[in-house]
N, C-alpha and C positions, 0 to 999 in steps of 0.2 A: 463539826467538820469545818475547817477554815478554807476559803477559796483563795488560792495564791494567784499572783499576777504573772509569774514567770511562765514561759511557754512550756518548759519541762513539767512544771507543777500542774499546769492546765491539762496537759496530756495525761498525766497521772490521775488527776481528778476525774477527767472524762472516762478513763478506764475503770476507775474504782466505782463510780456511780454514774453511768452514762446518761440515764434519763433525767435525774435531778440536776446534775451539773449542766447538761445541755440546755435545760429550761432556763436556768439562771443566765447562762451566757447568751442564749437567744434573746432574752428580754433586754440585755444590756449590750448587744453586739456592736452598736455604733458608739459606745461610750469610751471615754478615757479611763484611766485607772481610778478616777474619783468622779463618777457620773453625778450630774445635778439631778436631784429628785424633788418632785413636788410632794409634800406631805399633807395629808388631809385625813379626816375621820369619816368612816362609814361603818355601819353596823356596830357602833360602839368601840371600834378599834382603830388604831392609827394605821394608815395605809400610805403607800408611796407608788409613784409611777415616774418613769423617766420624763424629764421636763421637755425633751425634744419631741415627744409625742403630743404635747399640749399646744393647741392652736390659740385658744383663748378661754377665758372663764366668764360666765354670765350668771346673773341671779336666777334662781330656780323659777320656772314659769309653768303654768298649766299646759298639759300636753293633750292631744287628741288620742284617745286610747285606740289601739289596733285590735279588732276582734280576733280571738284565737291566739294572740301572742302570749308568750310566757308571762307570768306574774311580774317578773323583774323588768319587763319592757314597759316603761311608763307610757310611751306613745310618741307621737310626732309633734315637733314645734316648728313654727315658721321663723327662720332666722334670716332676715334681710332677703326674703324671696326664695330661700332654699329650705326644703324640708329636712329636718335632722331627727333621727331616731334617738330617743333618750332612754338610757338604762338606769335603773335604780341600783346602785352598788350595794346599798344596805340589804336589799332583798336578794340580790345576786350572791352575796356572801353569807346568806342564811340568817340575817338579823332583821331588825325592824327597818321599815321604809324611811326614806329621807323626809325630813320635816319640810314641807313645801313652802312654809312661811319664812324659814331661816336658811335653807339649803342653797347650794350653788350647783351649776352644771359646768363640768370641765369638758370643753370641746376638744376631743382627741382625734388626731389623724391616724388612720390605719389604712395604708395603701392609698387608694383614691377616695376612700369613704371617710366622712366626718361623722362621728358619733358623740352624743352627749352622755356623760357619766354623772349621774346625780349623786352628790355627796353632802354630808351634814355640815362640815366645817372645813375651811381651808386653814392650814397651819403655817407652813413655812416652805422655803426652798433651801435645800442643803446639799452640799457635796458630801458624798458618802464613799469612803474607801471600799473598793471591791472586797478587800479582805474581811470587811465586817458584814458581808452578805453571804448567807448560807442557804442552801437549797431547802425548800419546804418539804416536810415529811409527806410520804405518799398519800396519807389519809387526810392531809390538811390542804390539798390543792384546790378544792372546790371546782372540779372538772377543768383544771389547768388555769384558773383565774389567778391563783397565787403561785408564784414561781420561786419565791425566796422569803427569807426573814432577815431583817437587818437591825442593827443597833444604831440609833441616831444619837445626837448629843444629849437628848433628854428622855428617850423612849425606845421601845422595841416596836418595829413596824413590819407589816407584811408588804412585800413587793409584788405588785400586780402586773400581769402580762396583758397589756391592753389589747394586743392583737388576738390573743386567745379568748378574751372576754367578748370581743366583737364577733369572732368566728363562731363561738358557741351561740350567740344571740341570733345569728342569721342562718344557723344550720337547719 
């Protein structure tokens, strides 16, 4: 299914598949017709998130584990006097954990909260036409973490809903 940018087509898309289409549009609601996405790898797959959600990127660092937290919650790191919760996207997406020696932490803003997303490798920043973004299948969403699938210049990537990842981690 192709996602069109015209308002009539958007209304038809929302009527045809309200849940899937709404998730994709929610994740890109503040974007233009060609949003800028940060591409990276986690769990052995290419992933993307909207660049406007990214505050900064830092090298992976050891975190203090939180007792009773889900396995994908790495723990807390001290970043210039502020405690930041770090999530391992590899584990969150059902794959292997981030290599702490080579990985990076994407600091993402979600409302008033800043959360670290541990990733294996940073790839690129690209503009991707909305028409190349399709909703994720209902069995491929990982509890709402994945909201779409897109074709980049060189690969197929999953589009992550950062807000949903953060909400799920703190629920």
